ROSE-4610 file (N, C-alpha, C; in Angstrom, 1 decimal, always signed):
// ROSE-4610
residu = [X/X/X/X/X/X/X/X/X/X/X/X/X/X/X/X/X/X/X/X/X/X/X/X/X/X/X/X/X/X/X/X/X/X/X/X/X/X/X/X/X/X/X/X/X/X/X/X/X/X/X/X/X/X/X/X/X/X/X/X/X/X/X/X/X/X/X/X/X/X/X/X/X/X/X/X/X/X/X/X/X/X/X/X/X/X/X/X/X/X/X/X/X/X/X/X/X/X/X/X/X/X/X/X/X/X/X/X/X/X/X/X/X/X/X/X/X/X/X/X/X/X/X/X/X/X/X/X/X/X/X/X/X/X/X/X/X/X/X/X/X/X/X/X/X/X/X/X/X/X/X/X/X/X/X/X/X/X/X/X/X/X/X/X/X/X/X/X/X/X/X/X/X/X/X/X/X/X/X/X/X/X/X/X/X/X/X/X/X/X/X/X/X/X/X/X/X/X/X/X/X/X/X/X/X/X/X/X/X/X/X/X/X/X/X/X/X/X/X/X/X/X/X/X/X/X/X/X/X/X/X/X/X/X/X/X/X/X/X/X/X/X/X/X/X/X/X/X/X]
num = [1/1/1/2/2/2/3/3/3/4/4/4/5/5/5/6/6/6/7/7/7/8/8/8/9/9/9/10/10/10/11/11/11/12/12/12/13/13/13/14/14/14/15/15/15/16/16/16/17/17/17/18/18/18/19/19/19/20/20/20/21/21/21/22/22/22/23/23/23/24/24/24/25/25/25/26/26/26/27/27/27/28/28/28/29/29/29/30/30/30/31/31/31/32/32/32/33/33/33/34/34/34/35/35/35/36/36/36/37/37/37/38/38/38/39/39/39/40/40/40/41/41/41/42/42/42/43/43/43/44/44/44/45/45/45/46/46/46/47/47/47/48/48/48/49/49/49/50/50/50/51/51/51/52/52/52/53/53/53/54/54/54/55/55/55/56/56/56/57/57/57/58/58/58/59/59/59/60/60/60/61/61/61/62/62/62/63/63/63/64/64/64/65/65/65/66/66/66/67/67/67/68/68/68/69/69/69/70/70/70/71/71/71/72/72/72/73/73/73/74/74/74/75/75/75/76/76/76/77/77/77/78/78/78/79/79/79/80/80/80/81/81/81/82/82/82/83/83/83]
x = [+10.6/+10.9/+12.5/+13.1/+14.6/+15.0/+16.2/+16.7/+17.5/+17.3/+17.9/+19.1/+20.3/+21.4/+22.2/+21.7/+22.4/+23.6/+24.6/+25.8/+25.4/+26.3/+26.0/+25.8/+26.4/+26.2/+24.9/+24.3/+23.0/+21.8/+22.0/+20.9/+20.5/+19.1/+18.5/+17.6/+17.7/+16.8/+15.5/+14.5/+13.2/+12.6/+11.8/+11.1/+9.7/+9.2/+7.9/+6.9/+5.7/+4.7/+3.6/+3.1/+2.0/+0.9/-0.3/-1.4/-1.1/-1.6/-1.2/-1.7/-2.8/-3.3/-2.4/-1.8/-0.9/+0.4/+0.9/+2.1/+2.0/+0.8/+0.6/+0.6/+0.0/+0.0/+1.4/+2.2/+3.5/+4.4/+4.2/+4.9/+4.8/+3.5/+3.2/+4.0/+3.9/+4.6/+6.1/+6.7/+8.1/+8.5/+7.7/+8.1/+7.9/+6.8/+6.5/+7.6/+7.9/+8.9/+10.3/+10.6/+11.9/+12.7/+12.0/+12.6/+12.8/+13.6/+13.7/+12.5/+12.2/+11.2/+11.6/+12.9/+13.5/+13.3/+13.7/+13.6/+12.1/+11.2/+9.8/+9.2/+9.6/+9.1/+9.7/+11.0/+11.7/+11.0/+10.7/+10.1/+8.7/+7.9/+6.6/+6.6/+7.5/+7.6/+8.1/+9.0/+9.5/+8.3/+7.5/+6.4/+5.3/+5.0/+4.1/+4.5/+5.8/+6.3/+6.2/+6.5/+6.5/+5.0/+4.1/+2.7/+2.2/+2.6/+2.3/+2.8/+4.0/+4.6/+3.8/+3.4/+2.6/+1.2/+0.6/-0.7/-0.5/+0.5/+0.8/+1.0/+1.8/+2.1/+0.8/+0.0/-1.3/-2.2/-2.2/-3.0/-2.5/-1.2/-0.5/-0.8/-0.8/-1.1/-2.5/-3.4/-4.9/-5.1/-4.4/-4.6/-4.0/-2.9/-2.3/-3.2/-3.9/-4.8/-6.0/-6.5/-7.6/-7.2/-6.0/-5.5/-5.3/-4.8/-4.7/-6.1/-7.1/-8.4/-9.0/-8.8/-9.2/-8.6/-7.3/-6.6/-7.1/-7.3/-7.9/-9.2/-10.1/-11.4/-11.2/-10.2/-10.0/-9.6/-8.9/-8.4/-9.3/-10.3/-11.2/-11.9/-12.3/-12.9/-11.9/-10.7/-9.6/-9.4/-9.4/-9.2/-10.4/-11.6/-12.8/-12.7/-12.2/-12.1/-11.0/-10.0/-8.9/-9.4/-10.3/-10.8/-11.9]
y = [+9.5/+8.8/+8.6/+9.0/+8.9/+7.5/+7.2/+5.8/+5.8/+4.7/+4.5/+3.5/+3.9/+3.1/+2.9/+2.1/+1.9/+1.1/+1.4/+0.5/-0.8/-1.8/-3.1/-3.1/-2.2/-2.1/-1.5/-0.7/-0.1/-0.9/-2.1/-2.9/-3.9/-3.9/-4.9/-5.8/-7.1/-8.0/-8.3/-8.5/-8.9/-10.1/-10.9/-11.9/-11.5/-11.5/-10.9/-12.0/-12.0/-12.9/-12.0/-12.4/-11.7/-12.6/-12.1/-12.9/-13.2/-14.3/-14.6/-13.6/-13.0/-11.9/-10.7/-10.3/-9.2/-9.6/-10.8/-11.3/-11.4/-11.8/-11.9/-10.5/-9.5/-8.2/-7.6/-7.8/-7.4/-8.0/-9.3/-10.0/-9.3/-8.9/-8.2/-6.9/-6.1/-4.8/-5.0/-6.0/-6.3/-6.5/-7.4/-7.7/-6.5/-5.8/-4.6/-3.5/-3.3/-2.2/-2.6/-3.9/-4.4/-4.1/-4.4/-4.2/-5.6/-5.6/-6.8/-6.6/-7.7/-7.7/-6.7/-6.8/-6.0/-4.5/-4.1/-2.7/-2.3/-3.1/-2.7/-2.5/-3.4/-3.3/-2.1/-1.9/-0.8/+0.6/+0.7/+1.9/+2.0/+0.9/+1.0/+1.5/+0.9/+1.3/+2.8/+3.2/+4.6/+5.5/+5.2/+6.0/+6.0/+4.9/+4.8/+5.7/+5.6/+6.4/+7.9/+8.3/+9.7/+10.2/+9.4/+9.8/+9.9/+9.0/+9.0/+10.2/+10.6/+11.9/+13.1/+13.1/+14.2/+14.3/+13.2/+13.2/+13.7/+13.2/+13.6/+15.1/+15.6/+17.1/+17.9/+17.4/+18.1/+18.1/+17.0/+17.0/+18.0/+18.1/+19.0/+20.5/+20.8/+22.1/+22.5/+21.5/+21.8/+22.0/+21.3/+21.5/+22.9/+23.3/+24.6/+25.7/+25.5/+26.5/+26.7/+25.5/+25.6/+26.4/+26.1/+26.9/+28.3/+28.7/+30.1/+30.8/+30.1/+30.7/+30.9/+29.9/+30.0/+31.2/+31.4/+32.5/+33.8/+33.9/+35.0/+35.4/+34.4/+34.7/+35.3/+34.8/+35.2/+36.7/+37.2/+38.5/+39.5/+38.9/+39.7/+40.9/+40.5/+41.5/+42.6/+42.3/+43.3/+44.2/+43.6/+44.4/+45.4/+45.0/+45.9/+47.0/+46.7/+47.7/+48.8/+48.4/+49.3/+50.2/+49.9/+50.7/+51.6]
z = [+7.6/+8.8/+8.8/+9.9/+9.9/+10.0/+9.3/+9.4/+10.7/+11.4/+12.7/+12.4/+12.7/+12.5/+13.8/+14.7/+16.0/+15.9/+16.8/+16.8/+17.4/+17.3/+17.9/+19.4/+20.1/+21.5/+21.9/+21.0/+21.2/+20.9/+20.3/+19.8/+20.9/+21.1/+22.1/+21.3/+21.6/+20.9/+21.7/+20.9/+21.5/+20.7/+21.3/+20.7/+20.5/+19.3/+19.0/+18.5/+19.1/+18.6/+18.0/+16.8/+16.1/+15.7/+15.7/+15.1/+13.7/+13.2/+11.8/+10.8/+11.0/+10.1/+10.0/+11.2/+11.2/+10.6/+10.9/+10.3/+8.7/+8.2/+6.8/+6.2/+6.8/+6.3/+6.3/+7.4/+7.5/+6.4/+6.2/+5.1/+3.8/+3.5/+2.2/+2.1/+3.2/+3.2/+3.1/+3.8/+3.7/+2.3/+1.6/+0.2/-0.7/-0.5/-1.4/-1.2/+0.0/+0.3/+0.3/+0.1/+0.0/+1.3/+2.4/+3.8/+4.4/+5.5/+6.3/+7.4/+8.0/+9.0/+10.1/+10.5/+11.5/+11.2/+10.0/+9.6/+9.6/+9.1/+9.0/+10.4/+11.3/+12.7/+13.4/+13.1/+13.7/+13.3/+12.0/+11.5/+12.0/+12.2/+12.7/+14.2/+15.0/+16.4/+16.5/+15.7/+15.7/+15.3/+14.3/+13.9/+15.1/+15.7/+16.8/+17.9/+18.3/+19.4/+19.1/+17.8/+17.4/+17.5/+17.0/+17.1/+18.5/+19.3/+20.8/+21.4/+21.1/+21.7/+21.2/+20.0/+19.4/+20.1/+20.4/+21.1/+22.5/+23.2/+24.6/+24.6/+23.7/+23.6/+23.4/+22.5/+22.2/+23.4/+24.1/+25.4/+26.4/+26.5/+27.4/+27.0/+25.7/+25.2/+25.5/+25.3/+25.6/+27.1/+27.9/+29.4/+29.8/+29.2/+29.5/+29.0/+27.8/+27.3/+28.2/+28.8/+29.7/+31.0/+31.5/+32.6/+32.3/+31.1/+30.7/+30.7/+30.1/+30.1/+31.5/+32.3/+33.7/+34.4/+34.2/+34.8/+34.2/+32.9/+32.3/+32.9/+33.1/+33.7/+35.1/+35.9/+37.2/+37.2/+36.2/+36.2/+35.4/+34.8/+34.0/+34.8/+36.1/+36.9/+37.3/+37.5/+37.8/+36.6/+35.5/+34.3/+34.1/+34.4/+34.2/+35.2/+36.4/+37.5/+37.1/+36.4/+36.0/+34.9/+34.2/+33.1/+33.6]
């Protein structure tokens, strides 16, 4: 996971509310990994966004594959006539 080092002008602040169970789990990770809460949450969000992008891309590739198969089926008869 790349380390994100934004400049002061690039940083935006948010106020975050978490259920206690999630906060407790995050607290354990922060302590174990020797991270700040900010860094742990920053890494988690970056990971989530990366995974989301990969899922969206995979969905797009699957849709394109279906379109290609449909197009192939449309031209199958033409190919048979040419042979």
